N, C-alpha and C positions, 0 to 999 in steps of 0.2 A: 599458614596453608591450609585447606580444607583437611577436615577429616577421612578418612578412606572408607568407601561405601563399593568400590564394583573390584570385581574382579576378571579380567582377562584370561578366557582358554582358547590357544590359538591350537586348531581344529582342525586344521585343513589338509594334513599331510594324507600322505598315499599309504603309509605302513606297509610297503613292498615286502619288510624282514618276514609278515605275517601272509603274505601270499601261499594259497587263494583264498584262506579265510576274509581275508579284508579284500576283496576284489568287488565283494558289493557292501560290505558291511565295514563300517570307521572302526580303525584301530580304537577309538576312545569307548566301543561299546563291548567289545572284549570283557566280557563277564570273567572276574576275579570271585569265586562260592557262587550267590545268586545278584551281584550290582558292578554294572558295567565302569568301566575306571575313573570315567569323567564326572559319574555319582559320586566316589570317591574323594575326589576335589572338589565339587561342589559345597560336600558336606564337611569338608578343610577349610571351607571358603566362610562357611555360614561357622563355625565355631569359632571362627577369625573374627567376629562380628560382620561379615558383608554381606550386604542384602542383592545388587544386583551384579549377575550375572553375564560379561559381554562375552559373547562367542564366535570366534573366528570358523567360519566352515569353510567347503568347497562344493564341488561337483560329488555327488552320490552321499552327504551328510546328513539325508535331513532326517534319518535314524536320530540323532541326535535331541532336534528338535522334537519328534514324534513323545521321546521319553518324558522329556519335559512340557507334557501336555499334559490333559485328562483324557484317558481314555471310557468314554461314557459307557464304552459298548461295553469293555472288558468289566468293567466298574458294576454296570447290572448283572454280567453272569453270575460274578460271583460275590455277590451280595447276598449277606447271611450263610453263608457257609465257613467251610473251615479255610479256604485260602484268601479271604478278608482283609488279615492284618499283615499280610506280603507284599500288599501293597501301601502300608500306611509311612512309611519312612518316605518316599515318591514321594507320595502325597501332602505329607508337611511340608519338603523342598519346593512343591509346586504354590502352596498357599504363604509359603515364607517370602518367596525369590521375586526379584524379575527378571526373567532370560532376555535377553535381547540378542539379533546376531546380524551378523554382513560377512561378505565372501572375499575370500583371496583367492582372484581370477587366475593367477600365475604364481608358482611354487616357483618363491625367490628370497625363501629364510625367513629364519623365526625376527629377524627386525624388521623383514616387510611385512609380516604377517601383524605383529604389535601396531606398525607404522597403519597398516588398515582397521585395528583398532579406535584410533583418534575419535570416531566422527559417535562411536560408543561412549567415550570415556571423557572429554572434553577438555576442562582446563582444572584438574584436579590431578593428586596424586590414586596409584591403582595400584592393585597385584596383580602377578602375571604369574599362572600355575598351569603347568604339562600336564597332564592328564596321563602321560604314560609314566611319569617319573611316580610311585606310586609311594607314603611316604607315611609311618605309622611310627607313634611315640607313646606306648601303653603306660608308661610313670607319668606323664605331663600332657603338656601343651602340646595341638599342633603344628607342625612346621609354620604355618603363616601365623598363627597365633604367638607364638614365641616373636617373629619379626616384626609384626605390630607393635610389640612393647618396645625393641630398639627403635622403630621410627619414630616412635612418639618422643626417644631420647635426643632422636640425631637429627632427625627430618629433612633426612636425605635419600638417595636411591641405596636400594641393597639386594643385593645379591644371598643366596645360601650356598653353600661351599662345604666339601667332604673330602679327606683325606682318601685320594685312592692309589691305586701300585703309581710307582712309576713309568714301567711300562703302557701305562692304561691312559696315559693324562695325554695323547693324541685323539681322543677321544673324544674330550672336553675343549669348554672355554677352561683358563687357568690364571689365575690370580697370582699376585706378589703383594704383599705388602707389610705393613709396620702393627704389629697386633697393641691394642690399646686399653682390652680388657679381655678378660675370659672369653675368645672362641672370637671374638671381634677384630675385624682388620680393617683398618683407613686403606684402602685399594692403592696403589703404586702404576703398578703393570698388570695388563692383561691381553691373551695369547688369546683365540681361537684355534682350536687341535693344533698343539703347537708338534714337532718335531720333539723325540725325549730328550737330544740336546737343548733344544731351544726353552724348553718349559721352566717357567721361574721360579716353581714350585711343583708340588704333589696336592695345590687345594683347588679341586674342579668344581666351577658353578653346576649346580642341578638346578631341574626346573621351578624353580618356587625364586620370585622378584617382588620387591616394590619401587616403584619405578614412581619418578615426581615428572610433570607434565611436560617439562622443557624435553626430556626423550624425545620425544617425536619432532622437533627441530634438528636432536642431534641425529637422528635415522634419515630425516631428509638428506641433510648434508653428510652423507658416509655412504661411501663406495663401494660396490660389490665385491668383498674381499676372499677367506676362502672358502673354494668350490664356485666360486663368479654370485654367490649370495653377500643379499646385505645381512650382513652378524649385530645382533644385539650387544657380541662382546663389543665391537670397535666403536658402537655408538657409547656405553657404557665407560669405556676407555677415554673416548673425547669430552665424557662429561665428569671424570675422575680428572683429568687437567685443568678442568675451569674451575672446580672445586670439589666435591667430597663425594666418594663412595664407601658405602660398607662395607665385606664380607662376611658374614654370621657362618660359624660351623654350628651346625643346628645337631639340636637333640634329639634325638630318635632312629630309624632305622628308615632307608630308601631303597625300593624293589627298581632295577630298571627294566618297566615291563614292554618297552620295548623290542629288546630283544627275548628270544624265548626261554633261555635262560633264568632271566631275571622274571619272566613274565613265570613261568613253573616256580621257581623260587617262592615268589607271593602269594600264590596259588596256595601252596605247602601251606607256608607262615598263618594265612588266615583260616585253613583247616584246621591246623592244629588251638589255632587261638580259639577258635567258632567250638571245637571239641571239648575244652575247659570249661566251657560257660560263658568264654568272656563275648562281647558285642563286636562283632564285623561292620 
């Protein structure tokens, strides 16, 4: 199987929980400190060794493309001033990465968004990162880098999971499986947003995946599920039934920046980290 080079960013959603702020601004561009959420995601992907960012956008998302492009006027304006260093990180990302884009015309679920990325990915394994799940692991490797090491061993699709309170399992895709190594599970069951009594465990899938290219055919053959949307969880369950899918209980902290509480928690966390002189 080919080496993983690409990371897919589904970024076409409306971000309705942040209205009216997201009426004209993509939720992926909401800033935590001085960087938008999607930049944190791209930095995590680059740290994992990926150099091609495939971004699924929608109407009103042009700010994402502009962010990962050179602004000659701005750079000229601040050249030689004390502000010039503020663009160093984003300029480095622009120089190191290739950014490709396509649109999801209708919002039909995460599975459909990933399927729209097939034209950008091709026949090779790839990572998927949801920018509103902001992760940090100050003690070691980022989540995607951890998952890349597991992929090198198992060569199959991998989902990142974390333990959540039982009464919150209805917000997530939830897995059940057999632990085959510390924090690594062979997936037997996956359920999208189950009712409390139907949840097979409290291991919830968060916005980090590594997928093998056969997932595209699995999505094509997946009927709309919970909420009338095409769920990636259902496609992964089919993949697990026919082969192998791994769930990985990652090291680090995750902030649900798709919610106001999680976003505020992330801002406070990274502010405290910055005030201690740590890199944000």
